[in-house]
MARBA-3410 file (N, C-alpha, C, O; in Angstrom, 1 decimal):
72
0.7,-1.5,-0.3,-0.3,0.1,-0.3,1.1,1.6,-0.1,2.1,1.9,0.4 ~ 0.5,1.8,-0.7,1.3,3.6,-1.0,0.9,4.4,0.2,-0.3,4.7,0.4 ~ 1.8,4.6,0.7,2.1,6.0,1.8,2.4,7.5,1.1,3.4,7.8,0.5 ~ 1.6,8.2,1.4,1.3,9.5,1.6,1.9,10.7,2.7,1.7,10.7,4.0 ~ 2.6,11.8,1.9,3.8,12.7,2.9,3.5,13.8,2.2,3.9,14.0,1.1
2.7,14.6,2.9,2.3,15.8,2.4,3.3,16.8,2.9,3.3,17.2,4.1 ~ 4.4,17.1,1.8,5.7,18.0,1.9,5.7,19.5,2.1,6.3,20.2,3.0 ~ 4.8,19.8,0.7,4.6,21.5,1.0,3.6,22.1,1.0,2.9,21.2,1.3 ~ 3.0,22.9,0.9,1.8,23.6,0.5,2.4,24.8,-0.3,3.6,24.8,-0.1 ~ 1.8,25.8,-1.2,1.5,27.1,-1.8,0.6,27.3,-1.8,-0.4,26.6,-1.7
0.5,28.6,-1.8,-1.0,29.4,-1.9,-0.5,30.0,-3.4,0.7,30.1,-3.7 ~ -1.7,30.2,-4.4,-1.4,31.1,-5.7,-2.7,32.0,-5.7,-3.8,31.5,-6.0 ~ -2.5,33.9,-5.2,-3.5,34.3,-5.8,-3.1,34.6,-6.9,-2.0,34.6,-7.5 ~ -4.9,35.1,-7.4,-5.2,35.6,-9.1,-5.5,36.9,-8.7,-6.2,37.2,-7.6 ~ -5.0,37.9,-9.6,-5.8,39.1,-9.6,-6.2,39.8,-10.7,-5.3,40.0,-11.5
-7.3,40.1,-10.9,-7.8,40.8,-12.2,-7.3,42.0,-12.4,-7.6,42.9,-11.6 ~ -6.6,42.4,-13.3,-5.9,43.5,-13.7,-6.3,44.5,-14.3,-5.9,45.6,-14.2 ~ -7.5,44.0,-15.2,-7.8,45.0,-16.5,-8.4,43.8,-17.5,-8.5,42.7,-17.2 ~ -8.7,44.2,-18.5,-9.0,43.7,-20.2,-8.4,44.0,-21.0,-8.2,45.2,-21.2 ~ -7.9,42.9,-21.8,-7.3,43.1,-22.7,-7.9,43.6,-23.9,-9.1,44.0,-23.7
-7.4,43.7,-25.5,-8.4,44.2,-26.3,-9.5,44.0,-26.7,-10.2,44.8,-27.4 ~ -9.7,42.3,-26.3,-10.6,41.6,-26.8,-11.9,41.5,-25.7,-13.0,40.9,-25.7 ~ -11.2,42.4,-24.8,-12.3,42.4,-23.4,-11.6,40.8,-22.4,-11.3,41.1,-21.2 ~ -11.4,40.0,-22.6,-11.2,39.2,-21.7,-10.2,39.6,-20.5,-9.3,40.4,-20.6 ~ -10.3,38.9,-19.5,-9.8,39.2,-18.0,-8.2,39.3,-18.2,-7.6,38.2,-18.3
-7.5,40.2,-18.2,-6.1,39.8,-17.9,-5.8,39.6,-16.1,-6.2,40.2,-15.2 ~ -4.9,38.4,-16.2,-4.8,38.0,-14.6,-3.4,38.1,-14.4,-2.6,37.9,-15.4 ~ -2.9,38.4,-13.0,-1.7,38.1,-12.5,-1.5,37.3,-11.5,-2.5,37.3,-10.8 ~ -0.7,36.7,-11.2,-0.7,35.7,-10.2,0.6,36.0,-9.1,1.7,36.5,-9.5 ~ 0.2,35.5,-7.6,1.5,36.0,-7.1,1.4,34.6,-6.6,0.4,34.0,-6.9
2.4,33.9,-5.9,2.9,32.5,-5.2,3.1,32.7,-3.8,3.6,33.8,-3.5 ~ 2.8,32.0,-2.9,3.7,32.0,-1.4,3.8,30.8,-1.1,2.9,30.0,-1.0 ~ 5.0,30.5,-0.8,5.4,28.9,-0.7,5.3,29.1,1.0,4.8,30.0,1.6 ~ 6.0,27.7,1.5,6.3,27.4,3.0,5.2,27.7,3.7,5.5,28.4,4.7 ~ 3.6,27.4,3.4,2.9,27.5,4.3,2.6,26.5,4.7,2.4,25.4,4.1
2.4,26.6,6.0,2.4,25.4,7.4,1.4,24.3,6.4,0.4,24.6,5.8 ~ 1.9,23.3,6.3,1.1,22.1,6.4,0.0,21.7,7.0,-0.8,20.8,6.6 ~ -0.2,22.3,8.0,-1.3,21.4,9.0,-2.5,22.3,8.9,-3.6,22.1,9.3 ~ -1.9,23.6,8.1,-2.6,25.1,8.0,-4.0,24.6,7.1,-4.1,24.0,6.0 ~ -5.4,25.3,8.3,-6.7,24.4,7.3,-7.0,25.4,6.3,-6.3,26.3,6.2
-8.0,25.3,5.4,-8.3,26.1,4.2,-8.8,27.4,5.0,-8.3,28.4,4.7 ~ -9.9,27.4,6.0,-9.8,28.8,6.6,-8.8,29.5,6.6,-8.6,30.5,5.9 ~ -7.8,29.1,7.5,-6.6,29.9,7.8,-5.9,30.5,6.4,-5.3,31.6,6.3 ~ -6.1,29.4,5.4,-5.8,29.8,3.9,-6.3,31.1,3.5,-5.7,32.2,3.5 ~ -7.3,30.7,3.2,-8.4,32.1,3.2,-8.5,33.4,3.8,-8.9,34.4,3.3
-8.1,33.2,5.0,-8.4,34.6,6.0,-6.9,35.0,5.5,-6.9,36.3,5.5 ~ -5.6,34.3,5.2,-4.5,34.7,5.3,-4.5,35.2,3.8,-3.7,36.1,3.7 ~ -5.1,35.1,2.9,-5.1,34.9,1.7,-5.7,36.5,1.4,-5.2,37.3,0.7 ~ -7.2,36.9,2.3,-8.0,38.3,2.0,-6.8,39.2,2.8,-6.6,40.4,2.4 ~ -6.0,38.8,3.7,-5.2,39.6,4.0,-4.2,40.5,3.5,-4.0,41.7,3.5
-3.3,39.3,2.7,-2.6,40.0,1.4,-3.3,40.3,0.2,-2.7,40.6,-0.7 ~ -4.5,40.3,0.1,-5.1,41.0,-1.2,-5.2,42.0,-0.5,-4.4,42.9,-0.9 ~ -5.8,42.5,0.4,-6.0,43.9,1.3,-4.8,44.5,1.2,-5.0,45.7,1.4 ~ -3.8,44.3,1.1,-2.7,44.5,0.8,-2.1,45.4,-0.8,-1.2,46.2,-0.9 ~ -3.2,44.5,-1.8,-2.7,44.5,-3.1,-3.5,45.7,-3.7,-4.4,46.1,-3.1
-3.2,46.1,-4.8,-3.7,47.0,-5.8,-5.2,46.4,-6.7,-6.4,46.8,-6.8 ~ -4.7,45.5,-7.2,-6.0,44.8,-8.0,-6.7,43.8,-7.0,-6.3,43.2,-5.9 ~ -8.2,43.7,-7.8,-9.3,42.7,-6.8,-8.4,41.0,-6.7,-7.5,40.6,-7.5 ~ -8.9,40.3,-5.7,-8.7,39.1,-5.7,-9.6,38.2,-6.8,-10.7,38.3,-6.3 ~ -9.6,37.6,-7.7,-10.2,36.7,-8.1,-10.4,35.1,-8.0,-11.4,34.5,-8.3
-9.1,34.5,-7.4,-9.0,33.2,-7.2,-8.0,33.0,-6.2,-7.0,33.7,-5.9 ~ -8.3,32.0,-5.7,-7.1,31.4,-4.0,-6.9,30.2,-4.6,-7.9,29.5,-4.8 ~ -5.9,29.8,-5.1,-5.4,28.0,-5.1,-4.3,27.4,-3.9,-3.2,27.7,-3.6 ~ -5.0,26.4,-3.5,-3.8,25.8,-2.5,-3.3,24.9,-3.3,-4.0,24.5,-4.1 ~ -2.1,24.3,-3.2,-1.0,23.8,-4.2,-0.9,22.9,-2.8,-1.1,23.1,-1.6
-0.4,21.4,-3.6,0.1,20.3,-2.1,0.8,20.0,-2.9,0.7,20.0,-4.1 ~ 2.1,19.5,-2.2,3.0,18.7,-2.9,3.2,17.4,-2.0,3.8,17.5,-0.9 ~ 2.7,16.1,-2.7,2.4,15.0,-1.7,3.7,14.5,-2.3,4.1,14.9,-3.4 ~ 4.3,13.5,-1.5,5.4,12.4,-1.8,4.8,10.8,-1.4,4.4,10.4,-0.3 ~ 4.9,10.0,-2.8,4.6,8.9,-2.2,5.5,7.6,-2.2,6.2,7.4,-3.1
5.4,7.0,-1.3,6.4,6.0,-1.2,5.5,4.6,-1.0,4.3,4.7,-1.0 ~ 6.3,3.3,-0.9,6.2,1.9,-0.5,5.5,1.8,1.1,5.3,0.7,1.6
END
């Protein structure tokens, strides 16, 4: 049976910075690594909202990216 070990968590925030010539949103991304692996989704959303409050553009998406190591 395979074992899973959560090795790292990264938060990726996406901000809409405007529209291109075709009217499609322009998205800028900021990533933050070294997130505690035991952080809850609520804690990540709260931290993301705090970071977004310091940004010029509105937050459009929060992604939690987990790196998991598999072993036997």
